[in-house]
Wavefront OBJ file of the C-alpha trace (Angstrom):
o trace
v -0.576 -1.812 0.885
v 1.116 -0.204 -2.259
v -2.368 -1.143 -4.109
v -4.192 0.752 -1.855
v -1.893 4.057 -2.091
v -1.975 3.139 -6.009
v -6.327 3.008 -5.847
v -5.793 6.022 -4.297
v -4.087 8.357 -6.550
v -6.396 7.115 -8.994
v -9.406 7.845 -7.463
v -7.861 11.365 -7.049
v -7.264 11.372 -10.845
v -10.833 10.429 -11.858
v -11.788 13.197 -9.050
v -10.264 15.841 -10.523
v -11.070 15.106 -13.759
v -14.416 16.356 -13.340
v -13.155 19.916 -12.011
v -13.463 22.658 -14.087
v -10.613 25.257 -14.305
v -6.666 24.832 -14.823
v -6.223 26.430 -11.116
v -7.396 23.870 -8.798
v -5.159 21.368 -10.838
v -2.450 23.848 -10.922
v -2.927 24.345 -7.206
v -2.950 20.852 -6.225
v -0.300 19.627 -8.778
v 2.662 19.302 -6.118
v 0.685 17.016 -4.122
v -0.170 15.072 -7.053
v 3.310 14.813 -7.888
v 4.105 13.676 -4.637
v 1.675 11.057 -4.535
v 2.855 9.768 -7.824
v 6.517 9.720 -6.673
v 5.596 7.980 -3.623
v 3.998 4.915 -5.482
v 6.613 4.806 -8.247
v 9.611 4.874 -5.316
v 7.603 1.910 -3.376
v 7.353 -0.043 -6.467
v 10.961 -0.056 -7.216
v 11.974 -0.705 -3.473
v 9.684 -3.808 -3.866
v 11.400 -4.585 -7.017
v 14.784 -4.505 -5.219
v 13.898 -6.166 -1.664
v 14.204 -9.410 -3.450
v 17.653 -8.932 -3.420
v 18.485 -8.577 0.283
v 16.878 -8.868 3.792
v 17.922 -5.406 4.397
v 16.100 -4.101 1.159
v 12.855 -5.389 2.389
v 13.101 -4.126 5.796
v 13.667 -0.683 4.489
v 10.981 -0.802 1.708
v 8.470 -2.483 4.372
v 9.017 0.919 6.278
v 8.800 3.225 3.361
v 5.645 1.761 2.405
v 4.397 1.468 5.915
v 4.611 5.376 6.121
v 4.058 6.288 2.227
v 0.272 4.825 2.278
v -1.028 7.225 5.061
v 0.158 10.119 3.001
v -0.836 9.487 -0.169
v -4.374 8.880 1.795
v -3.943 12.547 3.434
v -3.072 14.292 0.214
v -6.416 12.387 -1.631
v -8.602 13.242 1.183
v -7.185 16.722 0.993
v -7.406 17.389 -2.638
v -10.995 15.740 -3.058
v -12.793 16.775 0.765
v -10.713 19.713 1.033
v -12.078 23.562 0.546
v -9.306 25.007 -1.036
v -9.883 27.906 0.623
v -6.647 29.450 -0.181
v -7.720 28.800 -3.765
v -10.773 30.773 -3.558
v -9.383 33.417 -1.321
v -5.901 34.091 -2.868
v -6.681 37.214 -4.515
v -7.580 38.382 -1.018
v -4.486 36.658 1.063
v -1.981 37.592 -1.383
v -2.646 40.915 -1.973
l 1 2 3 4 5 6 7 8 9 10 11 12 13 14 15 16 17 18 19 20 21 22 23 24 25 26 27 28 29 30 31 32 33 34 35 36 37 38 39 40 41 42 43 44 45 46 47 48 49 50 51 52 53 54 55 56 57 58 59 60 61 62 63 64 65 66 67 68 69 70 71 72 73 74 75 76 77 78 79 80 81 82 83 84 85 86 87 88 89 90 91 92 93
């Protein structure tokens, strides 16, 4: 499951490299950091899960919830219209 999230993250990184302009990456930077953080935490939890059954259960629960979060952010970044980015001058004033 973590490998699927990692693949989604890598696909997102490849997808944004082709987009010109730093505004797009800046707009999505928080989501990108959250994706990377979730994946890193998952790997750390799996490493610690080798020590006790309780840690294994905690890692399973975290990873079960993490994979859809990463997938959702990938979809938001790659398929979203970024309407706020396109209209920020009108929205913000």
